[in-house]
ROFI-83923 format. One line per 4 residues: number of its first residue (from 1); their letters; for each residue x, y, z of N, C-alpha, C, CB. Coordinates in steps of 0.02 Angstrom, whole numbers. Atoms other than C-alpha are relative to their C-alpha. Glycine has a CB too. Example, Ala and Ser with C-alpha at 12.3 -4.5 7.8 and 13.67 -1.06 7.14 Angstrom:
BEGIN
1 = as = 45:-59:0:615:-225:390:45:60:0:-50:1:62; -42:-59:-3:684:-53:357:-39:55:37:20:23:-71 .
end
This chain:
BEGIN
1 = mkqq = 30:-52:41:1226:5632:4458:2:68:36:-73:-18:-17; -2:-61:-39:1212:5759:4598:71:27:5:-29:-11:70; -70:-20:-6:1401:5758:4614:22:35:-64:45:-61:14; -19:-31:63:1421:5798:4428:-29:70:-7:-24:-44:-59 .
5 = msnm = 31:-66:4:1297:5942:4438:35:49:47:-75:-4:18; -36:-42:-48:1388:6007:4591:67:23:-29:11:-37:66; -65:-18:30:1554:6001:4499:-9:51:-56:35:-63:-27; 13:-48:54:1480:6090:4347:-16:68:27:-58:-24:-44 .
9 = ssnt = 17:-64:-31:1408:6226:4458:62:34:28:-52:-9:56; -62:-27:-28:1575:6246:4545:45:27:-55:37:-54:41; -42:-22:56:1666:6257:4379:-26:65:-30:4:-54:-54; 30:-61:26:1543:6389:4318:16:60:43:-76:-8:-6 .
13 = vnlk = -16:-55:-46:1570:6494:4473:73:20:-6:-15:-21:73; -72:-14:7:1759:6477:4455:15:37:-65:41:-65:3; -9:-33:64:1748:6528:4272:-21:73:3:-38:-36:-55; 24:-69:-7:1644:6682:4313:48:42:42:-70:0:31 .
17 = tsll = -47:-36:-43:1764:6729:4452:64:17:-38:17:-42:62; -61:-11:39:1913:6708:4335:-10:56:-51:21:-64:-35; 15:-52:50:1830:6815:4200:-6:68:33:-64:-17:-37; 8:-63:-36:1786:6948:4329:69:28:19:-43:-10:62 .
21 = ktgi = -67:-22:-19:1965:6954:4392:39:25:-61:39:-57:33; -33:-21:62:2030:6964:4213:-24:68:-23:-10:-52:-55; 28:-64:19:1911:7107:4175:25:56:43:-75:-3:2; -24:-52:-46:1963:7202:4330:72:18:-14:-8:-23:73 .
25 = iasm = -71:-11:14:2148:7179:4292:8:39:-65:38:-66:-3; -5:-35:64:2122:7234:4111:-21:72:6:-43:-35:-53; 24:-68:-10:2023:7387:4165:52:42:36:-65:1:40; -52:-36:-37:2159:7436:4289:60:14:-45:22:-40:61 .
29 = aiat = -57:-10:45:2293:7412:4156:-15:56:-50:16:-64:-38; 19:-53:47:2197:7521:4032:0:68:34:-69:-15:-30; 2:-63:-36:2167:7656:4162:70:25:15:-39:-8:66; -69:-20:-14:2351:7655:4213:35:24:-63:39:-58:31 .
33 = sqma = -30:-20:63:2404:7663:4031:-24:68:-22:-16:-52:-54; 27:-64:20:2287:7809:3998:28:56:42:-76:-1:4; -29:-51:-43:2353:7903:4149:71:17:-20:-2:-23:73; -68:-11:21:2533:7879:4095:2:34:-68:39:-67:-4 .
37 = faes = 5:-29:66:2483:7922:3916:-14:75:5:-55:-35:-40; 19:-70:-7:2403:8086:3972:56:41:31:-63:7:43; -53:-37:-34:2547:8135:4086:61:10:-43:19:-36:64; -61:-2:39:2681:8103:3955:-6:43:-62:21:-69:-19 .
41 = fsfd = 9:-37:62:2607:8207:3814:-30:69:13:-45:-39:-48; 30:-66:-2:2569:8391:3789:3:30:-70:37:47:51; 3:-32:66:2524:8499:3639:52:57:-3:-71:28:-13; -48:-54:10:2644:8627:3564:-33:69:1:37:-10:-65 .
45 = rpga = 33:-65:2:2514:8765:3548:-28:16:68:-55:0:-53; -16:-59:40:2487:8903:3591:70:27:16:-53:55:10; -64:-31:-15:2640:9016:3593:51:-12:-54:27:-26:65; -53:5:50:2799:9038:3492:52:-52:18:33:67:-10 .
49 = glgt = -50:49:-22:2906:8920:3596:-18:-71:-20:8:4:75; 8:70:19:2929:8735:3563:-4:-43:63:58:-23:-45; 4:47:-56:2872:8600:3685:49:-57:-10:-71:-26:7; -47:55:4:2981:8451:3725:-34:-68:-7:44:-1:61 .
53 = aivp = 36:64:4:2845:8317:3719:-3:-25:-72:-71:8:28; 5:34:65:2836:8192:3575:-67:-37:-3:60:-48:-11; 62:38:10:2675:8121:3504:14:-75:6:-33:17:-69; -11:72:-7:2661:7937:3556:-1:-35:-68:-53:-30:46 .
57 = kghv = -5:38:62:2706:7813:3420:-68:-27:-21:51:-57:7; 63:25:26:2558:7772:3309:-58:48:9:-16:-64:31; 53:-49:-11:2458:7927:3359:13:63:-41:-5:17:75; -4:-63:36:2423:8093:3273:-31:55:42:-36:-5:-69 .
61 = aweq = 26:-58:-35:2401:8262:3356:-18:54:-51:51:27:52; 23:-55:44:2300:8397:3266:-5:62:42:-69:-17:-34; 1:-64:-36:2332:8575:3326:-23:55:-48:70:16:30; 34:-45:46:2223:8712:3251:-17:66:33:-63:-33:-27 .
65 = svpt = 24:-65:-23:2197:8899:3273:-67:15:-32:51:56:-16; 68:-11:24:2018:8962:3254:-27:71:14:-47:-51:30; -65:-3:31:2086:9088:3211:48:39:46:-4:34:-70; -46:-47:-32:2238:9193:3260:-7:67:-35:74:-26:-4 .
69 = atyd = 6:-68:27:2220:9381:3237:62:40:17:-64:35:27; -59:-42:-9:2367:9499:3214:-15:70:-26:62:-30:-35; 11:-69:21:2358:9688:3207:65:39:4:-55:35:44; -61:-41:4:2506:9795:3150:-19:71:-19:50:-30:-51 .
73 = errv = 9:-69:22:2517:9982:3136:68:35:-3:-48:38:48; -63:-36:9:2653:10100:3078:-15:67:-33:51:-41:-43; 7:-65:33:2680:10275:3011:58:8:-48:-1:59:53; -51:-5:53:2773:10296:2846:-10:65:-37:-5:-60:-48 .
77 = dgvd = 2:-65:34:2814:10469:2775:-62:40:20:0:-11:-76; 56:-39:-26:2680:10546:2885:-68:-31:-13:1:66:-30; 63:33:15:2546:10422:2829:-9:-60:46:-3:-22:-76; 14:56:-44:2465:10302:2951:-18:-62:-41:-57:17:49 .
81 = qsql = 14:63:33:2464:10121:2895:-17:-52:53:60:-23:-43; 17:54:-46:2385:9970:2977:-17:-63:-39:-60:20:46; 14:64:32:2359:9787:2940:-31:-48:50:65:-31:-29; 35:49:-41:2235:9663:3014:1:-67:-37:-73:22:16 .
85 = tlqg = -6:66:31:2266:9478:2980:-36:-52:42:74:-19:-9; 32:58:-31:2157:9328:3021:27:-63:-33:-78:3:-4; -35:57:27:2242:9160:3001:-20:-64:36:75:9:4; 20:64:-29:2187:8980:3027:54:-53:-9:-65:-24:-31 .
89 = dalf = -56:46:9:2355:8892:3037:-13:-67:36:66:31:25; 11:67:-27:2362:8705:3073:67:-37:2:-51:-39:-43; -60:42:-7:2493:8578:3129:-22:-71:14:47:27:55; 12:71:-11:2487:8389:3117:66:-32:21:-29:-35:-63 .
93 = rigv = -59:33:-28:2611:8292:3225:-12:-75:1:17:27:72; 9:72:9:2634:8107:3186:55:-37:37:-1:-20:-75; -50:38:-38:2720:7991:3309:25:-60:-41:-29:-24:66; -28:53:41:2837:7879:3208:47:-46:40:38:30:-60 .
97 = addv = -41:40:-45:2945:7814:3352:-11:25:71:77:3:-20; 11:-20:-70:2951:7824:3541:27:70:14:33:-50:46; -30:-65:-14:3059:7980:3531:3:45:-62:70:-9:26; -2:-38:62:3026:8047:3355:-71:12:-26:42:-36:-54 .
101 = efrv = 63:-15:33:2879:8135:3272:13:36:-66:-45:43:46; -2:-36:64:2852:8195:3093:-55:53:2:-11:-49:-61; 46:-58:-6:2768:8365:3075:-16:28:-69:32:54:45; 23:-35:61:2665:8442:2935:-42:59:22:-40:-49:-47 .
105 = gwdg = 36:-60:-19:2610:8621:2960:-24:37:-62:43:45:42; 27:-41:54:2508:8739:2853:-21:67:29:-61:-35:-35; 18:-67:-23:2494:8927:2874:-74:14:-9:41:51:-36; 72:-2:2:2314:8901:2825:-31:53:-44:-25:8:67 .
109 = piwq = 35:-54:34:2181:9012:2748:13:66:37:-76:-14:-5; -18:-65:-28:2222:9196:2775:-44:54:-31:76:15:-11; 36:-60:23:2117:9353:2764:36:61:29:-75:-1:23; -39:-59:-21:2200:9524:2772:-33:64:-24:72:-5:-26 .
113 = rnkd = 26:-66:16:2140:9703:2778:56:51:11:-62:18:44; -54:-49:-1:2265:9842:2738:-28:70:-8:52:-15:-54; 17:-71:5:2242:10027:2769:63:41:-10:-39:24:63; -56:-45:15:2360:10155:2693:-29:69:-10:39:-24:-64 .
117 = gadd = 33:-64:3:2296:10327:2735:-75:-10:-10:29:43:-56; 71:8:15:2123:10337:2656:-16:-63:-39:-25:61:-38; 11:60:39:2148:10181:2552:-12:-61:45:61:-13:-46; 19:58:-39:2071:10020:2615:-9:-59:-47:-66:13:42 .
121 = teid = 4:57:45:2099:9851:2531:-4:-65:41:61:-2:-47; 5:65:-32:2059:9670:2574:25:-53:-49:-73:-15:21; -25:56:40:2146:9513:2511:-7:-64:40:74:12:-22; 1:65:-35:2137:9328:2552:36:-51:-42:-74:-23:13 .
125 = gtgd = -37:52:35:2228:9170:2507:22:-53:50:60:28:-36; -26:53:-42:2327:9026:2580:75:7:9:-17:-69:-30; -70:-7:-17:2496:9015:2663:41:-61:-18:7:13:73; -49:52:17:2648:8901:2653:-11:-65:39:69:26:14 .
129 = viig = -3:65:-34:2668:8718:2699:69:-8:31:-14:-59:-50; -63:10:-37:2802:8673:2828:4:-73:20:4:47:62; -10:69:-21:2873:8499:2856:62:-4:44:8:-47:-62; -57:5:-45:2991:8443:2993:0:-64:40:0:59:47 .
133 = vkka = -9:57:-44:3053:8314:3116:22:25:68:52:-51:-29; -16:-19:-69:3060:8331:3305:21:-63:38:-60:34:35; -26:58:-37:3162:8216:3418:13:18:73:64:-27:-33; -15:-9:-71:3169:8199:3606:69:-28:15:-54:-36:44 .
137 = ietn = -67:21:-21:3341:8185:3686:-4:-27:72:51:59:-5; 1:31:-67:3365:8069:3836:45:40:47:24:-73:-3; -37:-39:-49:3419:8167:3991:13:-38:64:-37:64:16; -6:39:-61:3406:8032:4125:-20:39:63:72:-24:8 .
141 = denf = 27:-40:-55:3314:8159:4233:-73:13:-15:41:67:10; 72:-6:15:3124:8153:4244:-24:72:3:-40:-41:49; 21:-70:-4:3116:8340:4283:31:43:-55:20:28:68; -34:-37:52:3231:8394:4141:-13:-33:-67:77:4:14 .
145 = twav = 17:27:65:3173:8372:3961:32:42:-55:-76:-2:-10; -36:-32:55:3252:8414:3794:-24:-28:-66:78:-9:8; 20:22:67:3198:8407:3612:32:46:-52:-77:0:-8; -28:-38:56:3271:8463:3445:-47:-6:-60:72:-24:-17 .
149 = laea = 45:-3:58:3182:8510:3284:38:22:-62:-58:49:14; -24:-23:65:3228:8525:3100:-60:3:-46:56:-48:-28; 58:-7:44:3102:8591:2975:16:46:-58:-60:26:39; -8:-41:60:3082:8676:2807:-67:30:-19:30:-41:-58 .
153 = nlan = 58:-35:28:2957:8806:2748:6:-3:-76:-4:75:25; -5:12:72:2919:8760:2567:-15:61:-42:-47:-56:-18; 13:-63:35:2868:8938:2520:-45:-11:-62:66:33:-22; 44:18:56:2725:8873:2412:-70:29:7:-5:-75:-5 .
157 = gdde = 65:-31:-8:2582:8984:2468:-15:51:-54:-5:33:67; 18:-53:48:2492:9120:2371:50:57:5:-72:25:13; -51:-52:5:2599:9267:2316:-2:49:58:-8:38:-64; 6:-50:-53:2531:9384:2450:20:-26:69:-70:27:3 .
161 = ftae = -9:29:-67:2562:9262:2594:57:-50:4:-64:-32:22; -54:48:-2:2714:9160:2549:64:32:25:12:-29:-70; -66:-25:-21:2890:9176:2620:45:13:-61:34:-51:46; -34:-10:64:2946:9181:2435:60:-46:-9:23:72:-5 .
165 = eeiy = -57:46:2:3107:9085:2472:-6:-50:57:68:39:3; 3:51:-52:3121:8923:2569:37:23:63:30:-67:-25; -32:-15:-64:3163:8942:2754:17:-67:34:-47:43:46; -23:60:-34:3266:8808:2841:13:17:73:64:-29:-34 .
169 = tvas = -1:-16:-72:3252:8801:3030:26:-59:40:-71:18:24; -19:48:-52:3339:8710:3171:-16:33:67:76:-21:-5; 20:-27:-65:3281:8730:3350:15:-50:55:-76:18:1; -12:41:-59:3317:8665:3524:-43:27:56:76:-2:19 .
173 = aigy = 42:-20:-57:3199:8668:3673:17:-42:60:-76:-7:-18; -11:36:-62:3233:8623:3853:-54:22:50:71:12:29; 49:-16:-51:3112:8617:3999:21:-29:67:-69:-27:-20; -15:25:-67:3128:8596:4186:-60:10:44:62:37:30 .
177 = nysd = 57:-2:-45:2990:8554:4309:25:13:71:-40:-66:-3; -19:-15:-69:3020:8641:4475:-45:-36:49:-2:76:12; 49:34:-42:2864:8564:4548:-57:-24:-44:-25:46:58; 58:21:39:2697:8492:4496:-37:59:-30:-48:-40:44 .
181 = dvst = 38:-58:22:2633:8669:4470:40:52:-38:-31:33:59; -41:-51:32:2781:8769:4401:55:-33:-42:32:46:53; -53:24:45:2896:8737:4253:29:59:-39:-27:-54:-49; -32:-51:41:3018:8839:4150:29:-32:-62:55:38:40 .
185 = gitm = -30:27:61:3093:8821:3978:30:55:-42:-52:-38:-41; -26:-48:48:3188:8905:3839:7:-35:-67:69:29:23; -5:25:69:3182:8881:3651:47:45:-39:-69:-3:-34; -45:-36:45:3321:8932:3532:-16:-21:-71:76:-13:17 .
189 = iydy = 19:14:69:3275:8946:3348:48:36:-47:-74:22:-13; -44:-29:50:3389:8976:3199:-31:-11:-69:72:-31:3; 31:2:66:3314:9018:3028:51:22:-52:-63:44:-2; -43:-18:56:3410:9021:2865:-42:5:-63:58:-52:-10 .
193 = qdvd = 38:-13:60:3330:9099:2711:43:36:-51:-64:41:15; -44:-28:51:3426:9132:2551:70:9:29:-28:68:-27; -66:-10:-31:3583:9213:2625:-7:33:69:45:43:-45; 12:-34:-63:3503:9285:2782:-9:-50:57:-61:46:-5 .
197 = laws = 6:42:-60:3517:9210:2956:-37:40:54:69:-23:25; 36:-31:-56:3397:9249:3099:-1:-49:58:-74:20:-21; 3:43:-59:3393:9184:3276:-50:28:50:70:-8:33; 50:-19:-50:3263:9187:3415:16:-35:66:-72:-16:-24 .
201 = aips = -5:29:-67:3274:9159:3602:-67:10:35:59:33:42; 67:-3:-29:3111:9118:3692:-1:-33:68:-52:-34:-48; 8:28:-68:3117:9093:3881:-74:1:19:41:40:52; 71:5:-18:2952:9040:3959:-8:-29:70:-38:-44:-50 .
205 = vgyn = 18:30:-64:2867:8992:4121:-71:-27:-6:4:53:59; 66:31:1:2718:8875:4141:-25:-11:71:1:-65:-38; 28:6:-67:2600:8861:4288:-69:-34:-4:-5:69:35; 64:35:-3:2452:8752:4336:-47:36:48:9:-74:22 .
209 = fsen = 51:-30:-42:2294:8834:4403:-41:-54:36:-46:45:-41; 38:57:-28:2206:8668:4432:23:-62:-37:-77:10:-7; -19:63:32:2214:8488:4374:-6:3:-75:-43:-57:27; 13:-1:72:2147:8530:4200:14:68:-32:-70:-18:-13 .
213 = vsgf = -11:-67:28:2187:8716:4179:70:23:17:-53:50:29; -68:-24:-9:2361:8786:4154:11:63:-42:51:-54:-20; -15:-61:36:2443:8943:4087:74:4:-16:-22:61:39; -70:-11:16:2605:9007:4014:12:74:-15:22:-44:-60 .
217 = seyv = -23:-66:22:2702:9168:3984:68:-9:-32:3:51:60; -64:6:34:2846:9189:3863:22:67:-28:-5:-52:-57; -30:-59:29:2964:9323:3801:36:-20:-64:48:36:50; -29:18:64:3015:9319:3618:48:56:-22:-55:-11:-54 .
221 = yrkq = -49:-47:27:3175:9403:3558:26:-29:-65:59:13:51; -21:25:65:3214:9387:3373:43:53:-35:-61:-18:-44; -46:-45:36:3358:9462:3273:18:-30:-67:64:15:42; -19:20:68:3382:9450:3086:54:46:-26:-61:0:-47 .
225 = esqh = -54:-39:27:3536:9508:2994:-27:61:-38:44:-42:-46; 16:-63:34:3523:9690:2936:-71:24:16:8:-8:-75; 67:-21:-19:3354:9709:3024:-2:20:73:-51:-57:-14; 10:-16:-70:3292:9786:3186:-21:-63:37:-53:57:8 .
229 = yesm = 22:57:-40:3267:9662:3326:-75:4:12:39:-4:67; 71:4:-18:3091:9605:3368:-6:-26:71:-39:-45:-50; 9:19:-70:3030:9589:3546:-74:-4:15:35:52:48; 72:11:-12:2863:9518:3603:-9:-41:64:-33:-35:-60 .
233 = intg = 19:41:-57:2781:9448:3758:-68:-31:-14:-1:42:66; 62:37:10:2644:9316:3748:-21:-33:66:7:-53:-55; 26:37:-58:2533:9241:3881:-65:-35:-21:-12:47:61; 59:37:20:2395:9113:3871:-22:-50:52:13:-36:-64 .
237 = vmwm = 29:49:-46:2288:8982:3955:-23:-61:-40:-60:32:40; 20:63:32:2253:8799:3913:-47:-39:46:63:-42:-17; 48:40:-37:2107:8691:3967:-3:-69:-31:-71:33:1; 4:69:23:2122:8502:3951:-70:-26:15:54:-45:34 .
241 = vndr = 69:22:-8:1941:8452:3923:-1:-74:21:-40:10:-65; -11:70:-20:1995:8269:3933:72:-17:-18:-51:-49:-34; -70:21:11:2154:8167:3907:25:16:-70:7:-73:13; -20:-8:70:2153:8201:3719:-20:67:-31:-29:-54:-40 .
245 = fqld = 28:-60:31:2066:8368:3691:17:62:42:-76:-6:-7; -20:-62:-33:2134:8542:3733:-32:60:-35:76:7:1; 20:-65:25:2058:8715:3712:50:51:27:-73:18:22; -49:-49:-23:2173:8866:3722:-14:70:-27:70:-22:-21 .
249 = amig = 6:-70:20:2182:9055:3708:64:36:18:-62:34:33; -61:-38:-14:2326:9179:3701:-6:71:-25:61:-34:-31; -7:-69:24:2367:9363:3682:75:17:1:-41:50:45; -70:-20:3:2531:9447:3637:6:72:-22:39:-45:-47 .
253 = ysfn = -12:-69:19:2606:9619:3615:74:9:-16:-21:49:57; -68:-16:21:2761:9679:3522:20:68:27:7:-2:-77; -24:-63:-28:2868:9815:3600:36:43:-52:47:-14:58; -38:-36:51:2941:9874:3434:-32:68:-14:4:-42:-64 .
257 = qqnp = 26:-67:14:2923:10061:3412:-15:9:-74:50:53:24; 9:-9:72:2939:10048:3223:-63:-37:-25:61:-25:-37; 55:41:25:2803:9916:3207:-34:-37:57:25:-50:-53; 34:33:-56:2698:9882:3363:-52:-50:-27:-34:51:46 .
261 = rfta = 44:53:25:2595:9724:3348:-39:-31:58:42:-54:-37; 43:35:-48:2450:9646:3442:-19:-68:-30:-64:43:17; 19:66:22:2412:9461:3431:-49:-31:50:62:-45:-8; 48:37:-42:2265:9360:3498:-25:-60:-39:-59:47:23 .
265 = glgf = 23:59:36:2202:9188:3459:-34:-51:44:56:-32:-35; 32:58:-31:2093:9041:3503:20:-62:-40:-78:8:2; -18:60:36:2131:8862:3460:-16:-63:39:72:1:-17; 10:64:-34:2120:8679:3503:53:-50:-23:-71:-28:-14 .
269 = gylf = -42:55:19:2222:8521:3500:-36:-65:15:68:2:38; 33:65:-10:2159:8342:3480:49:-55:-18:-65:-6:-42; -45:56:10:2257:8181:3496:-39:-61:-22:39:-15:65; 33:60:27:2199:8036:3387:38:-63:21:-6:5:-77 .
end
């Protein structure tokens, strides 16, 4: 009888030890998976350039401005004109494969104030919906990344804020990590609308201030057929609150003499 009780006690201890080991191994596996998960993904916002990261399969990334403000001013026939725009654009990125994501964007609710000399008007409405697909390209180099994008602007927003005609876009983005703290990249974007073609080149540099805080600077050069070129510089900062939640802020300035523009915005990204 004593021998049986001893065996039962021994079996109980062995079972508890086995369960404890299993729990420890599972916890380590989850922690390792979360670390790899966090290191392999990044949000596309803020900025005009395109990131090379893909949303993990089965997950959704929500990227939201709260809001973005743009201020334009110009002088036409001796009359000063200005335009202030507040916009809450959003982007949803859905991981459909290990190297492919489906994207649904919305230019969001928009409020605009226009001044034309002594006249002052305010309008509001909603912008266009944009759908697209982004794919990562294998480079066989952990420091060199590449992604391509195809998307279409459906031009279905309110009359005051729509592109009027559909815009079809293809883009390519490459990135290179020089070290754990410094990276560079360039995005090339080609837009086709009706019979007009426009292209943009966006070189950028990224830098880490700490484990959770990073920044970026980018130069945007855009040229559309029969139009003056556009030139802008943007800079911003991102704070990863945790593995899935980012807060960000950015400012930008256009160098165009005909239409100088200031841009500033706050936003966030969350990975479901």
